N, C-alpha and C positions, 0 to 999 in steps of 0.2 A: 563568350559564355559569361555570364556573370558570377562574381567570386561569393561565396556565401561564410559571413561572418559570424564567428561564434564569442559570443560576449561572457564574460565571466559570470554573470546570471544564468546563462543558457548550460554553462559547464557545471555549475552547481547544481543546478536541476538534474542534469544528467548523473553528476557523479552521488546524488543523493541515495539511492536505492542500494548501492553497492556500499556506502558508507553506514547505513543503518544495519545492513547485514553485519559490517564487521563490528559493530556495537558502539559506533558514533552516534551521539544524538544530533540532531537540527541545529542546535546552538553551537555544539562541537565543531561542525562543518562550517558553520560560519566564520567562528573564529579562525580555523585554519586558512579560509578563504580572506579574511580580514575584513568583512561586511557585517552590519548589523543585521539581526534577528528581528523579523517580523511573521507573526502569526497569521496565516492566510487561510486556515480551515479548523474545524474542530477537530478533535483527537480522532484517531482511528481504532482506539479501543472500544469494546462495546460498553454501551452504558451499564451501570451498577444494577439497576434495575431489571435489566431483560433477562428472561427464562431460557436455559439451554436451548438449541434446537437441535443440532445433529450428536450422534453419539461421539464421533472423533474430533472431526472441525478442525484438524491442524494440517498445515502443508508442511512436508518436507522440503530438503533443499533441492531436489528435482524439480518437485511442482514448484516451488519458490521462482526457480529460476526459469520454468515454462511462464509463468506470469509476466515476469520481468520483460520477456520477448513478445508477449500477446500484442497484436494491434488491436484497437478498441474502434468503435463498438462491438461487444461480443452478444450474443443470445444467452438469456437466462439458462437456456438448458444446455448448450454447449459450456457453459461455467461448472455448472453441475455435473454434467458427464467427465468433465476433466478433474476438477478438484473435488468432488462429493459433496455433502451437505456440510455448512458452515457450522462451528460451535454457537455462535449466535446469528441474529437476523433482526433486521428493524424493517421500517417501511423505507430505505434509503439505501441499505449496504448491509454485507453479508461478512460476517467478521469471523477470519481464521487465525489460527495461533500459530507463531512461528517457532521453530527450535530455539532460537533465544528467548522466548516467552515473550516477545512483544505481539503486535497484532499487527493483520493487514485487512483492511475494508476494502471490499470490493464494492466500488459506488454505482447505484442503478438508478436509471429513469425510466419507472415502469418496468419491462421485462427486459430492458436493455443495458447490459455493464457498459460503462462509459469510462471506466477507470478505476485506479485503486490508491490508495493512500497507506501509509505506514505509521505506527503509533510512535510515539516518542519515548525515552527512556523512562520517562516519569510515570507512564499510564501502567 
């Protein structure tokens, strides 16, 4: 049986959602791991010019935990049924506010949710 090796980068990626929930920014996480930070995607906060979409648009802790354990891809209908309507939405993502006032963007390709990303502490 082949051994599976986990690199420091893989560990950081797996640890990132937990650290963000605890209030660490991605740059603080990188400092803890002693590696430089490089931005790989745009922010997960909704753009300032978006109009509100849903009445609630927030994820509580149990919903956030459920999101972290989801396997992607997921259908838009399944995501809406599980998390309700987002606070904001644009052509590529649904934006939900988290209990710590940061954001999570559920990213779509058409009507298929392909993953998620969290906003940084500066968003």
